[in-house]
N, C-alpha and C positions, 0 to 999 in steps of 0.2 A: 106350784103348777103341776097338775097331773101329767104323767107322761103320755105322749100321743102314740097310741098303738093302733095300727090299721090291720085288721085281719085280712088274710089272703082270701080273695073271692073264691067261692066254691063253684066249680064247674058242674054243669048238668050231668046227670048219671049217663055213663057211656061215652062222655067226651073227655079229652085229656085236660088235666088241671093246667091253668096258666099261671105264670109268675105275676106277682104284684109289681106294678110298674112304678117308675119314678114319679109319674104324674099323680098316682094314687097315694104315694107316701110323702111327697113333699108338702109341707105346710109353711106358708110364708112367715108365720109367727111361732112355729114349732119345728125347729131344726137346730143343727149344731154348727151352722156356718160361722157365726161370730167366734165360737170357741176354736174352731179349726184355723180361722184367719189369725187369731191371737197366737196360736201355736206356731203358725208359719212365721209370723213377725218375730216371735221369740227365737225361732231357729235361725233367722237372718241375724238376729242379735248375737247368738252363739257364734255363728260363722265370723261375723265382724269382730267380735271380742277376741277370738283366737288370732285373727290376722293382725289386729291392733296390738295385741300383747306380744306376739311372736314374729310377725312379719309374714306368716304363711298360714294356710288353712287346708283341711283335708280335701283332696280331690279324688274324683272317681271318673276316670277317663278325662274328658275335657271339661267336666262339670265339677264345680265346687259344692260344698255343703250349702252355701247360700243360694246357689243356682237352683237347687231342687226346691227350696222353699219359695223362691221367686216364681218358679214355674207353677207351683201350686196356687200362688196368689192370682196369677193371670188366668188359670183355669176357672177358679171360683168366681173371679170377676166377670169372665165371659158369661157364665151362667146367670149371675145375679143382675148384671147390667142389661142383658137381653130380656130378662123378666121385666126390668124397669121400662124398656122401650115398648114391649108388647102391652104392658099395663097402661102406659100413658098414651102411646100412639100419637104423639105430638112432638115435633122437633124442638120447639122453643121450651116447652115444659121439661122435656128430657134434658136439654142443654143446661137449663137452670138447675135441675137436680144434680147433674154431674159437676157443675161449677161449684155449688155449695158443698159438695162432698170433699172436693180437693183444695180449692183455692184459698178460702179464708184461713184454714189451719196452716196451709203452706206459707202464706204471706206472714203470718205471725211467727212461724218457725224461722223464716229468714231474718226477721227483726230480732228474735231471741239469739240466733247465732251471731249476728253482727254486734248487738249491743248488750248481751249478757255473757254468752260463752266466750267471745273474743276478749273482752276486758278481763274476765277471770283468768283466761290463759295468759294474757300479758302480765298480769300480776304474779302468777305462779312462775312465769319464766323470768321475773325480775326486770321487766322492760317497762318503759313509760307508757301510760295510757294514751298519750298524744299520738302514738304510732297508729292507733286505730283510725285516725283521720288523716295523718300525713303520709302514710305508706301508699305506694302505687295501687296495692290491692287493699284499699281502705274498706271499712265496714259499710259506709253508705254506698260505695260502688258495688259491693257484693250484693246488696239488696236490690239495687236498681237494675243491674245487668241480668239478674236471675229471676226477676219478678214475673216474667212471662212464662215460667215453668221450665223452659229450656235452661239447663245449667251451663253457663259459659265459663264460670270460674268457681273453683272449689276452695280457694284460699282467702284468708283475711289476715292482713298485716304479718304474713309469714309465720303465723303461730303453728305450733306442733312440728316445727322443722326437724327436731331431733327424735320424733316418735318413729316407731317402726313403719307406720303409714304416714309419711311426712306431708305436711302442708295441706292436708285434706280435712276440712272442717266437718263435712257431712257427706259421706260417701254413699248414702242411701237415696239421695234426692234425684239422681239421674234417671231412675225408672219411671218417675211420675209423668214425664212427657210421653213416654211410650204407652203408658196407661191411657192418657188423654187421646193419643193417636188411635188407639183401639176403639175408644168411644166414638171418635169421628167416623171411622170406617163403619162401625155398626149403625151409626145414624144415617150414613149414605145408603146402606142396605135397607134400612127402615123406610126412608123417604121414597125409595124406589119400589117399595111394597114387597121386597124379597123376604122379609121376615114373617110374612103372613101368607102370601099367595104362592111363593116359590121358595119354600124353606130349604129345599135341596141345595140351593146355591151356597148356603153357609158351610155344610160339610164338604161340598165340592171345593170351596175356597180353602178349607183347612187341608184337604188332600193336595191341592195345588201348591200351597205354601210348604207342605211337607216335601213334595217333589223338588221344589226350588232349594230347600234347605239341604236335601241330599246332594243335588248338583253342586251347591256351594261347598259342601264337604269334600267333593271330588275335585275341587279347584276350578269349576266352571263358573264364570262370571254370570250373575243373575240380576244385577242392577239394584239389589237391596242388601243391606248389611245383615250379617248373621244374627245379631241380637234382635233386630226388628223382625226378621223372619220368624225367629223362635217365639217371641212374645205374641205376635199376631196369630201365629198358628195355634198356640196354646189357648189364647182367648177365643178363637173360633171353635176349638174343640169344646170348650165350656159352653159356648153359645149353642152348639149343636145338641148338647145334652139337654138343654132347656127346650129347644124347639121340637125335639123328638122325645120328650119326656114320656109321652103316652106309649112309646114303643121300647123304652129302655127298661128291661127287667132288673129289679133290685133283689139280689139274693146273696146271702152270706158266702155261699160256696163260689159264686162268680167273683165276689170281691176277693176271696182268698186266692183264687186262680189268677186274678189280675195282679194281686200283690206279688205273687211268685214271678210272673212275667216281668213286672217292673223291676224287682230286685235282681233278677237274672240279667236283664238288659243293662242295669246299672253296673253290675259286676263284670260283665263279659264284653260289652261294647264300648268303643271309644266315645260314641255319642248315643246315650241311652234313648234319646227322644225318637230315633228312627223306628224303634219298636215299642218303647215303654211309655210314650206320652199318653196314649189313649188308656192303657191300663192304669197309669197314675191318676188320670182324670176319673176313671170309674171308682177307684178306691176312695178318693176324696169325696166324690158325690155320694157314695154309699155311706161313708162315715157322717156326712152332713145331713143326709135325708133318710137313710135306710135303717138306722138303728131303732130298736123298739123304744128306747128311752132317749130323750133329748134334754140337753142342758143349755137353755137360752140365757145368755148373759144379759144383765141389766144395763151394762155399759159396754161400749165397743172401744176397747183400748188398742186395737191392732194398728191403727194409723199412727197414734201417738207413740207407741212403742217403736214402730218402724222408723219414724222420722227423727226421734230424739235419742235412740240408743247410741248411735255412732258418735255424735259430739260429746255425749257424756263419757263414753269410753276413752275418747281422746283426752278429755280433761283428767280422767282418773290416772292416765299414764304420766301426768305431771305431779302426782302425789305419791305418798308412801305406799298407796295401794298397788302401785306398779310392781312392787316386789312380791306380791302374792303369786302363788302358783296359778297357772292359767285357768284351771277349772274354778278356783276360788274367785279370781278376778272377774271371770265371765258371770258367775253367779251373783256376785255383789253388784255388778253393773246392771243386770236385769232386774234385781230387786229395787235398785235406786231409780230406775227409769219409770217405775210404776207411778210414783207421784206426778211425774212430768206428763205421763199419758193421761192420768186422771184430770190434771189441770187442762190439758188440751181438749179432752172430751167435754168436760163440764163448762169450761170457759169459752171455748170456740166452736167445736164441732157440733155439739148438741144444739147450741144457740143458732148456728147457721142452718142446721137441718130443720129446725122449727119453721123456717121461712120457705120450705119446699113448696107449699101450696098457697103461699101469699100471692097477691095480685102481681103479675109481671109488670115491668116498666111499660108505660103507655105506648112507647115507640116500637115495642116488639109486636109482631103479629100474634094474635090470640092472647093479648095481654089481659083480657077480661076473664079468661078461663081459669078457674080455680080447681081444676081436676085433681083428685087425689091420686097419689102414686107411691112409688117406692124409692 
């Protein structure tokens, strides 16, 4: 595929040149979003690999390495999911798209954890397979109580009890309910018409959440947990970038300046987000849409890498690979998770996404609409 290069518009003689905007540079099928999301998923895998191997991971102020990658995920998700709503402009079709993106692969992941990962772990630990069904934290119970996306239990048959991260089968899944919550908030804004007629509400909401997070850091009760505030704020920052894409200049020098501000805030502040959240968003959006050359992946492995790296790393800690130095252990785990991510993409995710524009169930409003979307 030829690289997508958009020349900067030439201003009339005598008038100042203007910057190329995000709206002019972003192409739905010519961007680096998939590549960056895969990089963020791999970064989460590195962070988890370090903590699973050693019991600890690098921190910068109150944020871990995994936190930075997760923040990036929510920023990009805010941008892309807002585009989905604006393109579809229909609640039920939007909800159907979001359901297909998360739930089928999530449900299959629960089954794999309960009936593939857990039995392998029991065998490696020299325990009878019957414990998968007789333990209070049985495999079937794990699937049933977590099937609604909210993770109520992380353990199955007490496996991984002696690992540095004990008893946790998949420590990545907890973020999915927060992602879905952001989808709901965006849908409410969309239904109220605020994503089209009063777009200013979205950045105003992001600023409000930022202020609430600041108060939380100062010890003032705000009625919402720190993690929820953080994720929703970042999601709304990403959404604001999409809604105001026609006013956001994309320039390499701006991106460099934003990167400097982000790195300085990460190095000097206890909570980098109070200064560095928007600069981080600008850097990621620039890398995704502002580069002269784009590498669009034919497969989206980010979700599969994200949900399967953790249980794989826990299993590897029960094998001779646990003796590897931490960098080698992390590298091997990320290589081995690729086939699992490919299986998730080709076996579940891509098949589900092909149903995006299928006729909705008859009992849903607008069931006859087959509108195309993202």
